[in-house]
C-alpha positions, -999 to +999 in steps of 0.1 A: +032-335-206+070-351-199+070-391-203+094-406-190+122-429-197+152-449-191+182-443-201+211-462-197+243-447-180+276-456-181+306-438-160+314-408-164+349-400-187+360-365-187+397-357-202+396-322-189+428-306-211+416-263-211+400-266-251+378-249-235+400-218-218+428-219-250+399-213-274+395-174-287+435-170-272+453-177-308+456-156-342+470-182-363+471-175-399+465-196-427+492-222-433+486-220-472+488-190-494+455-202-516+423-201-504+415-226-479+396-258-499+391-291-482+388-319-493+385-339-455+380-316-423+383-331-383+365-362-368+355-376-405+355-415-402+382-427-416+391-465-424+402-474-390+404-440-367+386-404-366+405-378-388+427-358-371+433-325-390+423-307-423+430-318-451+435-280-476+434-291-515+463-282-530+452-281-572+464-317-574+500-303-577+532-301-553+554-273-540+529-247-526+549-227-496+539-238-465+536-216-442+544-218-403+511-203-385+529-186-355+558-179-341+573-208-326+598-236-332+605-270-347+603-295-326+597-327-341+605-341-378+597-372-390+597-384-423+584-420-436+574-437-467+538-442-448+515-419-428+523-384-427+551-390-449+574-359-448+563-335-412+574-311-396+559-303-357+560-264-347+554-255-309+541-219-299+542-195-267+506-204-262+505-241-253+496-252-289+511-276-319+511-269-353+517-301-375+520-302-413+526-333-434+530-352-464+548-321-477+574-321-509+609-311-491+620-275-470+639-252-472+677-252-468+666-240-430+654-267-417+666-296-449+699-289-434+700-313-401+671-338-415+703-347-442+722-347-411+702-368-396+696-392-424+734-396-429+741-404-393+713-427-394+721-437-426+684-442-441+653-417-457+638-430-427+640-408-390+622-396-365+639-369-342+629-341-321+651-311-319+656-289-287+641-259-281+649-226-302+672-255-324+650-239-354+634-212-342+610-202-371+585-169-379+550-167-380+539-161-423+578-178-428+578-206-450+588-243-433+579-265-463+563-274-499+536-289-501+533-329-513+520-363-518+546-385-496+533-409-467+501-426-470+483-396-491+460-407-518+468-371-536+481-341-533+472-316-504+483-307-471+476-326-442+471-297-411+466-300-381+463-283-342+473-302-313+481-294-276+515-295-275+515-307-235+491-339-244+493-345-279+456-339-277+443-332-318+427-299-314+400-292-346+418-265-357+388-244-370+379-236-337+418-217-334+413-197-357+415-214-392+386-201-410+374-222-440+344-211-460+310-228-454+276-214-458+265-253-464+242-276-441+247-311-429+236-338-450+213-364-434+206-396-453+193-418-437+179-434-400+185-465-384+173-481-350+188-506-333+178-532-309+204-537-283+210-568-258+201-550-228+234-559-203+262-551-229+244-535-256+249-561-285+235-555-316+208-579-326+192-563-353+185-527-373+162-511-392+167-483-413+141-455-426+146-433-457+143-395-444+134-366-475+139-332-470+120-300-466+142-264-459+165-276-438+146-299-421+140-339-427+110-358-420+106-400-427+094-406-456+067-428-428+052-406-413+038-436-387+060-436-353+085-461-350+077-493-331+104-500-307+106-531-285+131-536-254+161-520-253+175-494-289+194-472-299+194-446-324+220-444-360+223-412-382+241-417-417+253-382-424+274-356-442+292-325-444+303-304-470+322-267-482+316-246-501+338-245-536+345-286-525+321-318-529+342-344-506+319-357-486+335-344-450+328-355-411+302-342-386+314-317-359+278-318-336+249-341-328+224-332-303+193-359-299+160-351-277+131-369-258+100-349-256+121-318-253+145-334-229+187-335-244+198-366-241+227-378-263+253-349-274+283-356-292+314-330-308+343-333-328+361-304-304+395-326-297+400-361-299+429-384-285+451-407-309+451-433-273+415-440-280+412-431-314+403-465-335+370-469-315+356-454-342+352-490-350+323-490-319+316-458-325+306-456-361+283-485-377+312-510-388+290-525-411+275-500-431+309-477-433+329-516-451+299-528-466+278-500-477+300-468-479+275-448-457+289-428-425+264-431-399+276-421-363+255-448-331+242-421-309+245-437-280+280-453-262+291-489-264+305-497-232+342-502-239+345-467-260+360-446-239+364-413-274+361-378-255+332-362-278+308-372-257+282-359-225+288-385-208+267-366-180+234-373-206+242-410-199+245-439-228+223-430-253+203-460-256+161-456-251+139-479-231+100-469-227+085-479-195+057-473-213+037-472-248+027-436-253+045-410-286+074-393-278+089-368-298+121-373-316+145-345-327+182-349-337+198-319-348+239-322-365+254-289-371+290-281-387+314-259-371+303-223-389+268-229-374+253-247-400+225-268-392+194-300-402+167-311-377+152-342-381+117-349-364+094-379-354+079-403-330+086-431-314+067-459-296+071-489-275+054-520-277+063-523-239+073-558-250+109-573-242+128-584-275+125-620-270+154-636-290+169-670-281+210-654-276+221-693-273+207-697-309+238-674-325+263-696-310+285-669-296+315-665-284+319-641-252+348-616-263+365-626-231+369-661-243+399-674-250+394-695-285+412-719-306+402-731-340+424-762-351+421-780-385+445-803-403+452-780-427+448-739-408+446-733-371+435-702-357+442-684-320+418-657-310+433-644-271+408-628-247+388-595-255+404-590-299+368-580-298+344-554-285+319-580-284+308-613-277+314-627-315+317-653-341+336-663-369+327-684-400+362-704-413+360-725-445+390-740-463+382-744-497+411-744-530+439-739-504+421-709-490+413-699-455+383-677-455+372-663-415+343-638-422+320-622-401+314-587-418+304-571-388+331-575-360+356-548-355+390-554-338+409-546-308+437-563-317+453-590-337+450-622-336+470-653-349+463-679-373+487-707-391+484-725-423+502-757-433+525-761-461+537-794-481+574-792-481+575-809-515+559-775-529+581-756-520+621-754-522+631-729-501+600-722-477+615-692-461+599-674-495+566-682-478+542-653-477+508-660-459+489-632-484+457-614-480+431-613-511+407-583-502+377-579-519+391-554-551+410-582-559+450-568-545+473-596-531+482-577-495+520-594-480+510-609-448+542-621-437+547-647-416+578-671-395+579-704-412+586-732-381+583-771-395+558-771-423+539-747-407+539-703-415+523-681-387+512-647-385+494-620-369+462-606-382+438-576-380+412-582-401+393-612-413+389-623-451+409-645-476+441-663-471+460-683-495+500-695-490+522-674-520+561-683-533+584-652-534+618-665-547+620-638-572+646-606-571+629-570-571+642-556-609+659-526-605+660-503-643+674-474-649+644-447-657+666-413-655+703-413-662+726-395-687+766-408-687+779-372-671+762-364-638+766-324-626+754-309-587+719-312-583+711-336-608+691-366-598+696-404-608+665-424-613+657-459-614+626-479-614+627-502-586+594-530-586+588-562-569+566-589-581+550-599-546+562-599-512+573-557-514+608-540-520+616-541-481+653-522-477+671-507-500+710-488-499+730-470-520+772-460-524+787-439-544+821-450-547+814-475-521+800-445-500+765-447-484+747-417-500+709-401-492+683-417-524+646-418-511+620-444-524+587-438-531+562-467-530+537-451-556+553-450-583+582-474-578+617-448-589+643-445-566+661-411-566+691-407-561+700-366-550+737-355-563+735-329-545+755-308-521+749-329-491+759-356-511+794-342-511+807-356-543+843-350-555+848-342-599+853-378-618+845-412-625+822-427-599+809-463-597+766-464-580+757-494-565+722-505-557+712-528-536+674-535-528+660-566-507+622-576-508+603-587-478+617-624-484+653-616-483+652-618-524+682-598-531+686-575-567+722-555-573+731-530-601+759-509-607+764-480-626+792-456-640+786-423-646+809-390-649+801-365-622+816-331-627 
């Protein structure tokens, strides 16, 4: 017998970018010459986004040859201290673009274009596109060497496939990039969320442990789960590949009720414009406070991610009966390894009776101004995805804004008042965020009168701090006599607000240099691009931190 149940629906939203028609029409080779072992996969849950590529291990080191996966031309090069670090984009005739990131350096054929741009802009960081066929590359040609640049936490290659026309990231494993995988996904626990009917606001949750039987999972309780009113399911699940123990993301999740499919998500493609909506897809609190990767198996009204079969509805459940219903959740990876969870649910058929007003919630479309003698907080409408509450406290000169389950859509304003008698130079004041790990992070700020104001993208603990100390420059690896292709190296550190700018001149002429924020090393390559003449040289280094404290160092050397 098929029992009737109600599934809440949302507006059908479909991005048609020919993903399906392009599959199996590629003949991409591996971008690296060693077996592909992953530390991260496509669609993996990250702090503020879904991962949009494959993180390929490089044995904990750098300088592995990186190969073009197919014929094409270099369409874009970006060099940045953050994010992708050194990255190269190659457009292919099949309408796809391959992206290679966190690179160390490039062959001369490509490096010469980068240095030309850097010398023209007088900047290490550049981002430029190239006219079609300016730099042609062939399948299997070395186009870069692996590294650890940008936001990388260790040496590896970040590799992506994108649709050229739309720049939508596609799952590389669906386009010929083979990764050995014989391991089915691992299911950790089940969550059942109580949801407010009109907007799916999360009112509470229950967590249930699982036990494994072969490749199937069951609840540790043998009783049907009792639900009431509107509910949504959540599943904590990860995947692992062969030869590595890294926790990776899930490719596909399907849910059936009484044999009828009513929810499906699949990581075939993503969209950078909606990628931050991961924060209403995942269980935000579980991820940040419990280190659990929980997929909500229902769709928030503001969730426009292109990973769902929206014609099935939003995935929220409300039964009109008190019968026992069968639920099956199937989780699979790209290689077809599958794990399933089976359980029963039954409704008490009594709507939840919660006094919403007692929660003192602010409506999400409402503006909020918290004013105090020492601080103020200004929240614009629709800063958060849901109705919200913020606990604000000011103690021992620290402003605390608390709510551990409140993902944001956009930044909001905080301002703190300072005593002019305590600060000789107010322009050196910063608003500092004190993280849970004990780090002090500069959130900058603009001074007006006796107030400093900034925009922040998170709640937390904030204090005022002063940075009137200039960065420190020390010699690290230098010689009194230097020759072609050697490098000068200096250690550049700052005590608080962080290195913001740096400039190197030799004999009064701007010279390319590279600063590594991870190890605080400033490197000045004396290569052919520097175009130095032999003789006595004067190297001048100027470093400025975010609060505009400057430091200078002059170093003399003989160049032969």
